[in-house]
N, C-alpha and C positions, 0 to 999 in steps of 0.2 A: 504494500499500499504506500509506503514511504517513497519507493522508487517511482511510482505513478505520479505522486504529488510533485516530486522533484522534477520529473520530466515535463509535467504541465507548467511548472514555474519557469523552467528553462525555455520552453516553447513560447510562452506569453512574453518573456523578456526579449527573446529574439524578434518576435513580431513587433513589439512596441519600439525596440531600438531601430528596426528597419523603417517603421512609420516616422519616427522622429528624424532619422537621417534624411528621408525623402523630403519632409517638411522643411528641415533646416537648409537643405540644398536650394530651396526657393527663397529663403529669407530676404535677400537683397537683390532678387532678380530684376525688379523694376529699375534699380540703379545701374545695373550692368547692361541690360538689354533694351530698355526703352530709350528713345532718342531724346537727348537734351541739347539744346543749342548753346554753343559757346562754353565758356568756363568762367570760374569766379574771376580769374585774371583779366578775361575779356570784358568783365562787367556785363554779362548777359542780362537781358531784360528780365526774363522769367527766372525765378529762384525756386529751388527744391522746397516742397511742402511736406511736412512730417506726417500728413495723413495718407501718404502714398503707401501702398501695400503690395505684397506678392504672396502667392500661395500655390499649393499643388492642386491642380484641377483634374478630375476624371473626365474622360471624353463624354460629352453630352450634359455635363453638370452645370448648374446655375448657382451663383453666389451673390449675396447682396452685402453692401457695407454702407455706413452712414458717413457723411462728410459735411462739414460746416463751411460755408462760403461767406465772406464778409463784404458788406457794401463798400464801394470804392476800390475794389480790387478786380483785376483781370485774372482769369484762370485758364490754364491749358491742361487738359486731361488726355493722357496717352495710354492706350492699352497695347501690351505686347505679349507674345507667347513663344514658347519653344517651337521650333520647326517640325517636331514630330507630330504636332497637332495641326500643322498648316500654318498660315500666316494671318489668319483672321479670327478675331474674337468679337462676338456681338455684344454691344453694351448699350444700356438705356440709362437715362438720368431722370429721376422723378423728384418732385417737390416732396420733402419729408412730411409736411403737414397735410397737404391736400391729396397726395398721391397722384397729382397730375403729371402726365408724361411730358418732359421738357425737351428731350433729345433721344433719338433712336438711330444708331449709326446704320442700320440696315436700310433706312429710308434716305441716307445720305451717302450713297456709293460705298458703303462698308468702310468709311473712313475710320482709321484707328486713333484719330486725334480730333479733339473738339476744344475750341477756344470760345470764351464768353466773358462778359462783364457782369458782375453781380450788382444788380440795382438795389437790392436789399440784403441784409444779413438773414440767412436762412439755412436750414438743414436740407441736404439732398440725400437721396438714396441712389446709389449706383449699383446696377445689376449687370453682372457679367455672365455670358453664356458661352461655353466652349462647344462648338458644333460637333456632332458625331461624324465619323468618317474613317478612312484608312489611316493607320499610324505605323511608325517604325518603332522597334524596340531600341532603347538607349540604355547604356550602363547605369545602374543604380536607381532606375525608375521603373515603375510599372509600365507595361506595354501600352496601356490606354490612359496614361496620365502624364501631365507635363506642368512645368511652371508657367504661371500667368502673372503678369505685373500690371499694376495701375500706377502710373506716374502722374502726380498732381504737382503742378508748378503755378506760381502766382507772382504778381507784381502790382504795384500801385498803379491805378488807372490814371491816364493823363487827363488833365482838366481841359475840356474843350468848351467852346461857346462862352456864354456869360456865366461867371462863377459867382457864388454867394459870398459875401464878406462876413 
C-alpha cells in the first residue's frame, strides 16, 4: 500500500512540475515575441504597460482578462502567439461595465494590433481565442498548446484642438 501511495505522489509531482515548466516557459512571452517599436534609448512613444500578460493556451481555448485604461492616454494592444498555432489569435475587447463589444479583430482584417485613445477611465475585458487547426509538436510543450502574449503599451495623449485651462 505504501508503494502505491509513493508512486501516486511521484506521478502527481511529475505532472505538476511539467505543468509549471510549461506555464513558466510562457511567463515573459509577450516581451520576447510581440513587436514593440523603438527602445527606451530611442524614447519610443509607447511604453510597456505592466498589465501585459502571457500564458499557455490549448488549441481552441478562450481566455479573458481585465484591464484598466485611463482617460488622457493612448493605448496599443498587440497579440502574438507561437508559430505552432499559426500566426493569428482572435481577440475582442469589451467594456467591463456594460459588456458592450468595442473591438473585434476578426471584423478588422484579423489585425493582431489595435490602437485607441481612452476618452474615459474604465475597465475593459480582453478575450483571446486560439483557433483550432493543425499544429506541430515542439520540445517541452504539449502538441496542441502554445504560448500566447498580450502586449499592452501606453503613452500620454497629445493635446489637440482647444484645450481647457
